[in-house]
C-alpha positions as CSV (number, residue, x, y, z in Angstrom):
1,A,83.7,121.0,95.1
2,N,81.7,118.1,93.0
3,S,81.8,115.9,96.1
4,Y,79.0,113.1,96.4
5,I,77.6,112.6,100.2
6,N,75.8,109.0,100.0
7,G,74.0,107.9,103.2
8,A,77.1,109.4,105.0
9,F,77.7,109.7,109.2
10,I,80.5,112.7,109.0
11,G,82.7,113.2,112.3
12,R,83.5,116.4,113.8
13,E,86.1,118.5,112.3
14,C,86.7,116.6,109.3
15,T,87.8,117.7,105.8
16,I,86.1,116.7,102.7
17,G,88.0,117.3,99.3
18,P,86.7,117.7,96.1
19,Q,85.6,115.1,93.7
20,C,84.9,112.2,96.3
21,Y,82.6,110.0,96.6
22,V,81.6,109.4,100.5
23,G,79.6,106.5,101.4
24,G,80.8,105.5,105.0
25,T,81.1,106.8,108.1
26,V,83.4,108.9,108.6
27,G,85.8,109.5,112.3
28,H,86.1,112.4,114.0
29,N,88.6,114.9,112.8
30,S,89.1,112.0,109.4
31,K,90.8,113.9,106.2
32,I,90.2,112.1,102.9
33,G,92.0,114.1,100.1
34,Y,90.5,114.4,96.3
35,T,89.4,112.2,93.5
36,T,88.8,109.5,96.9
37,E,86.3,106.7,96.6
38,Y,85.2,105.9,100.0
39,G,82.6,103.3,101.1
40,A,84.0,102.2,103.8
41,L,83.0,101.7,108.0
42,A,85.5,103.8,109.8
43,L,86.5,104.3,113.3
44,G,88.0,107.1,114.8
45,R,90.9,109.6,113.1
46,V,91.7,108.0,109.7
47,G,93.7,109.7,106.5
48,F,93.1,108.8,102.8
49,W,94.6,110.9,100.4
50,H,94.2,111.4,96.8
51,Q,93.2,108.9,94.5
52,C,91.8,106.0,96.8
53,H,89.9,104.0,96.4
54,I,88.9,103.0,99.8
55,S,86.7,99.9,101.3
56,G,86.2,98.2,104.1
57,V,87.0,99.0,107.6
58,W,89.6,101.1,109.2
59,G,90.5,101.3,112.7
60,E,91.1,104.3,114.7
61,G,94.4,106.5,113.5
62,S,94.8,104.6,110.6
63,G,94.9,106.3,106.7
64,A,96.1,106.2,103.2
65,T,98.7,107.4,101.0
66,P,97.7,108.6,97.2
67,S,96.5,106.2,94.9
68,C,96.2,103.1,97.8
69,S,93.4,101.0,96.6
70,T,91.7,98.3,98.6
71,T,89.3,95.9,96.6
72,E,86.1,94.4,97.3
73,R,85.5,91.9,94.2
74,R,87.3,90.3,92.7
75,G,84.5,88.3,89.5
76,G,82.3,85.4,91.4
77,I,82.5,84.0,95.2
78,V,85.4,85.9,97.2
79,K,87.2,82.7,99.6
80,V,88.5,83.8,102.9
81,R,92.4,81.8,104.2
82,V,91.4,80.6,107.8
83,G,94.7,78.9,108.8
84,D,96.1,76.6,105.3
85,Q,92.4,76.1,104.4
86,L,90.7,78.2,101.6
87,I,87.2,78.5,102.5
88,S,84.1,80.4,100.4
89,S,82.9,83.5,102.8
90,G,79.3,83.6,100.5
91,L,80.1,87.4,99.4
92,E,80.9,88.2,96.0
93,S,82.3,91.5,98.2
94,L,84.1,91.7,100.9
95,G,86.0,94.7,102.0
96,A,89.3,94.9,103.9
97,F,90.1,95.2,107.6
98,I,92.6,98.0,108.7
99,G,93.5,98.0,112.5
100,D,94.1,100.8,114.5
101,H,97.2,103.3,113.2
102,S,97.8,101.1,110.3
103,S,99.0,102.5,107.0
104,L,99.2,101.7,103.3
105,N,101.8,103.9,101.4
106,T,101.9,104.8,98.0
107,G,100.0,102.5,96.1
108,A,100.0,99.6,97.9
109,K,96.7,97.7,97.4
110,V,95.1,95.3,99.9
111,M,92.7,91.8,98.0
112,P,89.1,91.3,99.4
113,G,89.4,90.0,103.2
114,R,92.6,90.1,104.4
115,K,93.4,92.3,107.1
116,I,96.4,94.2,108.3
117,G,96.8,93.9,112.4
118,P,97.2,97.2,114.3
119,H,100.3,99.2,114.0
120,S,101.7,97.6,110.9
121,V,102.6,99.1,107.6
122,A,101.9,98.1,103.9
123,G,105.0,99.9,101.7
124,P,104.5,101.5,98.5
125,N,102.7,99.3,96.1
126,V,102.8,96.2,97.9
127,I,99.7,93.9,97.2
128,V,98.3,92.3,99.9
129,Y,97.2,89.3,100.0
130,R,97.7,87.3,103.0
131,D,97.3,88.3,107.0
132,I,99.5,91.2,107.9
133,P,100.0,90.3,111.4
134,P,100.2,93.3,114.8
135,R,103.5,95.6,114.4
136,V,104.7,94.2,110.7
137,H,106.2,96.2,108.1
138,V,105.8,94.9,104.4
139,V,108.2,96.0,102.2
140,A,109.0,94.3,98.8
141,R,106.7,91.2,97.2
142,Q,104.8,90.0,100.4
143,E,106.9,86.5,99.9
144,L,110.1,88.2,99.7
145,E,110.6,90.9,102.9
146,I,108.4,90.9,106.0
147,R,110.0,93.3,108.9
148,D,109.0,93.8,112.6
149,R,108.3,97.3,113.3
């Protein structure tokens, strides 16, 4: 009801809730909850729940719980950190890159161009402004606490 599908590929056995905007590729067996705005390229099974704003590339088996967002616009050109250097991406819009079997917990936000490695977790209300390596669980402000999974 009241969902808007725009040029999207929808895989087999998907569930899309009411009041959603879908403008990307939805992998097989994906679940997208209500009032989700989804403009990402998804690979494989993903799950996004209520009131998410999702943009970027999502891996197989990854997902996000309520009120998550991956930002794609910061005003002006987005800069990306490579090692110790901050380099201009030349883009005004750049989604996040979420690895296979990773997840964002309630209220987590991912800044443009950030990478979350495979099997990693961004805890509740975490703002991801640096890349998260594989198999890491970020549970508080990123500079305070990073735990190996």
